[in-house]
N, C-alpha and C positions, 0 to 999 in steps of 0.2 A: 414510613416510606422505606423501600428496599435499597435505594441507591447508597453507595459508599460516600460518607461525609468526612471531611477533613477536621481532625481535632486540633491540629497545630495552631490555628488562629486563637483558640481558646486557652491554650496552655503556654504558648510562646508568641504572643502577638508583638508586632513592631510598634503599634500605637493603640491606645485605649481611650475611649470617651466614657465618662461615668454620668449617666443621666439620673439626676436626683442627688448629686453630690452636695455635701453640706459641711460647714465648719463644726457642726454639733456632732461630736464623736459618739454620742449615745444613739444617734440615728443610724439607720442602715446605710444611707448614703455617706455619712461621715465615717463609719467603721470601714466600709469598703475602700474608700479613698485613702484612709490612713494605712490600711494593710498593703495597698499597692505601693505606697511610698515606703513603708517599712520593709518591704521585700527587696528594696533597692532595684526595682524595675528600671532598666536603662532607657526604655522607649519614651515616646511622648505621652503625657497624661493630660487629658482635657476634661475638666469639670464642666458639666452642662446643667445650668440652672438659671431661671429668670430672676433669681433673688439677689445675686451678688456678682460683682465683676471679678473677684478673686475668691478662691476657696482653698484654705490651708496653704496660702501663698502662691497658688497656681492661677494663671489667667483663665477665666471661664467664658463660655459662650451661652447664649440664651436658649438655643435649640440646635439640633443636629444639622438643620439646613444651612446654618451659618458657616459650617466647615467647608472650605474650598476643596479639600481632599478628604475623602471618607476615612475615618479611623478603621483600622483592621478589625477591632473588636469594640462593640458597644455594650457596656454593662448597665442594665436598667434596674434602678431601685426607687421606684415611685409607687403610688397607690395602684392596686389592681385595675380600678376603673379608668386610669389614665394610660395604661400600658398600650392598648390598641392604637391610641393616637400617636404614641411614640413610635410604634411599628410603622405607621403611615409616614412619619417623618423620615424614618430610616430608609424606607423603600424609595421615597422621593429623592433623597440625597445620596443614594448609591451605597449605603452600608449593607454588608452582606452577612455579618456574623453578630448575633445578639445573644448575650447572656442575661436571662431574665430570672432574677432571684426571688421576687415576691410570689406568694401563693395567691389563691383566689381563682383557681382554674378547676380542672376535673375533680380535684379533691374537695371542692367547696359547693357541692349541690348542683341543682339544675342551672343556676345562673353561671356558676364557674365552668360547668361543662360546655355551655353555650359560648362562653368567652374563649375557651380553649379551642373549640372548633373554628371560631372566627380567626383566632391567632394562626392556626394551621393554614386556613385558606389564604390569609393575607401574605404570610411568609412564603408559602409554596408558590404563590403567584409571582412574588417578587424575587424568587431564587435566593431567599435568606435562610441560613441555618440557625437554629435556636438551641442553645444550651439551657436546660431547665424546661419550663418554669418551676417555681416552688422548690428552689434549691438554695443551699448554703454557699454555692460557688465553688471555686477551685483554687488550689495552691500548687505551684510547680517550681520548686527551688533548685532542682538539680539540673541546671542548664546554664549557658552563658547569658541567658536572659531571664533571671528569676522573676516570678510573677505570682501575685496573690490577690485575686479578686474574690473576696469573701468577707462576711461579717462575723466569722468565727473569731473568738477572743484572743487566740494565740496562734503563732506559726510553729511548725515543727522544726527540728534541729537540722534537717538536711541529711542526705545519704541515699542509699540505693533502694529503699522500700517505698512502695506506692500503695495507697488505699483507694478503691473505688467503692462508693457506698450509696445505697438507696435510702440512707437516713442521715440528715444533717447532724442530729444529736450524737449518733454513733461516731461520726467524723470528729466532732469536738472532743469526745471522750478519748478517742485514739490519740489525738494530739496531746491532750493533757497527761494521759498515762505515759505516752511515749516520751514526753519531755522529762517526766519523773524518773524513768528508768533508762534514759539515755538511748532511745531507739533511733536508728539512722533513717528517719522518714523524711522524704522530700516532697512527695506528691499526695495531695488529698483531693479527690473529686467527688462532689455531692451531685448525683445525677438528677435529682428532683423528678418531675413528671416525665422527663425524657421523651418529649414529643418528636424530636429528631435524633439527637445523639443519645445512644443507650449504653448500658454497661459494656456490651460487646464491642462497641466502637472504641471506647477508651481502652479496653483490654487489648484489642488489636494494636492500637497505637503504642501503648506502653510496652507491649511485647516486642516491638521493633526498636525500642530505645536501649542502647547499650548501657546507658547510665542507670537503668532500672534493673535491679538484681532479683527482686521478689515482689509479687503483687498480692495484696490482700483484698478480699471481696467481702462486702456485706450485701447480701441479696435477699429479696423476698419473693421475686418471681423472675422468670425468663420468658421473653416474648417469642424468640425464634430459637427453639431447642436445637434444631439441626445445624443452623449457622453457628450457634454458640459452641456446640461440641466440636465442630470442624476447626474453628479458630483456636479454641482452648487447647486442643490436642497439639496443634502446631507450636503454640507458645510454651507449653509445659515440657516440651523436649529441650527447651533452652533455659528456662528459669522456673522456679517453683511458684505456683499459684495456690493460695490458701483461702478457703471460703467458709464463712459463717452464714448459714441459710436460716433466715427467720421464718417462722410460721410452720414449723414441722409438726406441731400438734393441731388437733381440731380447733381448739380455742385460739391458738396462735394464727392459724389460717384465717379465722374470722377477723382477727386483728389486722392482718395484712390487707384484707379487702377494705377495711375501714381506713387504713393508712394510705395506701396507694391505689386501691381499686384492682390490684393484681391478683392472680390466682397462685397460691402457694403450693409447693410440693409437699407431699407427705414425707415422713422421716425415711421410709424405705426408698421412695422415689428419689429423694435428695442424695442418699448414699450411692445408689446405683448410677445416677446421672453423673455425679462428681467423679466416680471411679472411671466411667467411660471417657470423661474429659481429661483424665490425668491430674485432676485437682485434688489437693488434700482437703478433706472436710473436717472442720472443728465444730463443736456444739455450744461454745460459749465465747463471749468477748474476752474473757480471761485467757482461754486457750489461743485465741487469735493473737493476743499480745505475746504469749509465750512463743508462738510460731515466729512472730516478728523478731523477737529477741534472738532466737537461735539462728534463723536465716540471715539476720543482719551480720552475723559473724561467719556463717558457713552456708553460703547460698547454694552450694551443690548438694546439701544434705549430708547425712552420715550413714554408715552401714549399721547393722544391728548388733555387732559384737562389742560389748561394753566392759571396760575395766573400771571398777569402782574403788576409789580410795576413800578412807574415812579415818578420822581420829576420834570417833565415838561409835559405840556399838549399836545403840538404838536407832539413830538416823540411818545407819547403814542397812539395818534390817528393813525398815519401812521403805527405804528407797529401792532396795532389791525387789521387794514385793511389787512396787509400782512399775519397775522396769519389766519384770516378768509378766505382770498383768497386761502390759502394753506390747507384748510379743517381741521384746528385745531379748538378747541372749547374753549370758554371763559365763563365757567359757572358763574352765579352770586355768590356773596359772601355769605357764610353761615351766618345765622342770628346772631350767637354769635360773629362772626368775625366783622360783620358790626357794631354791637352795641359797641364792644370794640374800633374799629377805630373811632367811633363818639366821644369817650372820649379822645382818644390819639392824634387825628389830629386837626388842626385848622378848624374853620367853613368853610373857603374857599376851603378846600381840597375836591377833588372828591372821594367820598367813594363808589366806584363801581369797576367793573373789566373792564378796568384797573383802578388802584388806582393812583391818582395824589397827592403826598405828598407836592407839591409846591416847587418852586425853592430854597427857603431858608431852606429846610430841612437839618438839621445837623445830627450828629451821633445818638443823642438821639431819634429823630423821626424815622430814619431808623431802629434802634434797636427795638424800641417798636412795630412798625408795623410788623417787621419780626418775632419777638418772638411770637406775637399774631397769626400770620399765622401758625407757627409751632404748636401752641396749638389747634387752632380751625379748621384747614384746612386739617388735616390728612385724607387721603382716598377721599378727595374732588377734589384734583388736582394732576396732574402727574409731573409737573415741575413748577418752579418759574423762570420767566424772569424779569430782573431788568434793568431799564433805569436810568442811573446816569449821568445827565448833570452836569458839574462842573462850577458853576457860580463864578464870581469874589469875591462874598462876603462870600463864604463858603469854608473852608479849607477841601480838600478831604482826607487828611491824616487820621484824626480821623475816618471818615466814613469807609475808607478801613480797618483800624485796627479793628474796631468793626465788620464789615461784614465778614471779613476773619476769625475772631475768631468764629462767630456764624455759619458760613458755615460748619465748621468742624463737627458740631453736627447735622446738618440738615439731615432729611430723604429724602428730595426732591433732584432731580437733579436741579442744579442752574446754570443759564446763566446770565451773567452780561455784559452790554455794558456801555462804558464810552464815552461821547460825549463832544465836545468842545475843547478848548486848554488844552492839558494834559501835563503839564511841567514835571511831574514825571511818565509818562505813564509806562515805563519799570518797575519801582519799584512797582507801583500799580498793574499792570497786574501780575507780578511775585508773589506778596503776595497773591492775590486772587487765582491764578492758583495752587499755592502750597497748598491751602486749598480745592482744588477739584472743583473750579468754572471755567466754560468755559467762557473766556473773549473775547469781541469783540469791535471793534472800532466804530461801529454804530449799531443802534437797528434793522435795516432791515436785516443786515447780521446775527445777533443773531436770529431773527425770522425765517430766511430761514434755518439756521442750525437746529433749533428745528423742523421745518417742515420736513426736510429730516430724522432726527432721528425718528420721529413719524411714518414713513412708515415701519420701520423694524419690530416692533411687529406685524403689520398687515400682511406683506408679510410672516413673519415667521409662523404666525398662518395658513395662507392659505397653506403654504408649508407642514405643519404637517397634 
């Protein structure tokens, strides 16, 4: 349908009824109810089940028709063959927003397609909006009313990043990886079959939320190309949108048809369309996570001029190659900075861009070179990337202490990679990230993240 539908009741409802709620946490109904509670949702939660009077300590009702006041959102987690009956109950009792998580619809052969057509008929007749079906649900923690109606096994950490995904499994992996590398993700939306609410609806909604600073997309098809482009161009003027497009190969396109029934774009079509939309395109889940890492710290992106620090020659070489391969620039050092480094660094140091301070560089050398950069390189570079190999003879603690302190005062976006055996990695990464530095486990990931962020100002400029 072409009408504009409201996403708000699905992401920030005032009350929610869970049909199929269960004490058994290994069941979908139990997992969903547990996650709603775990998210610290402040609204009313009503389990709906004929089997128990209480579920996870909450008073339950036997059916939706028992509710005197309709819940703002009904989450349905029962067998597919029972769902249409629940829809009838919802229509009879005045419920207007249904989140249907189970599959068994258009993706499930002739019987499923018939069920989906009947679902559309019933809900359209009753003026009901459906999220899903065949969805892993949604999580929206970045609000005064945090909410998580999902059977995914974990919740993200919270922050400015959102993911809209046409795959529940991709959603789960983004949460798992995001939690490992400390990504500020608050919103996960698994669109499912999207019979009413589609990717574009959620994109438009999140584009208007000030608390959302970056939107990630996993898409396999787009239903309304013209509308998508119009809305995406408006949003990408304000915040970065990064898309991983599945099905860009012939074989991948066939897999898309088997997965969602959608029609995938070719590789060339995807690149051209994303550029028109002002959306940054990546080609792997790994790159999507690197984009999230960078934009989590620097949502306005970065320019293309890079100053690269290193205390090891080899990583500096391969990182330079990676930056240049990705169309970033490494301007030569300003004369004043070059002369200063000549005084500050050993004769053996490489005083050029990249700078190699040598493996035995301690906190005094890091500090002196960095402070000099802040003094002499203003307006000459757009970001500082640092490679910090941790050799056996240098204690990394003092280096991290000094650099985290200096980073708080820096006017540059700073990326920092630590390589080698990192016995205190979590502590070191946390200290630097608390100072506003994007941290990476290797220099190539750091360079790739920077190259993705450098695309945003360019696409934003074209978009304007």
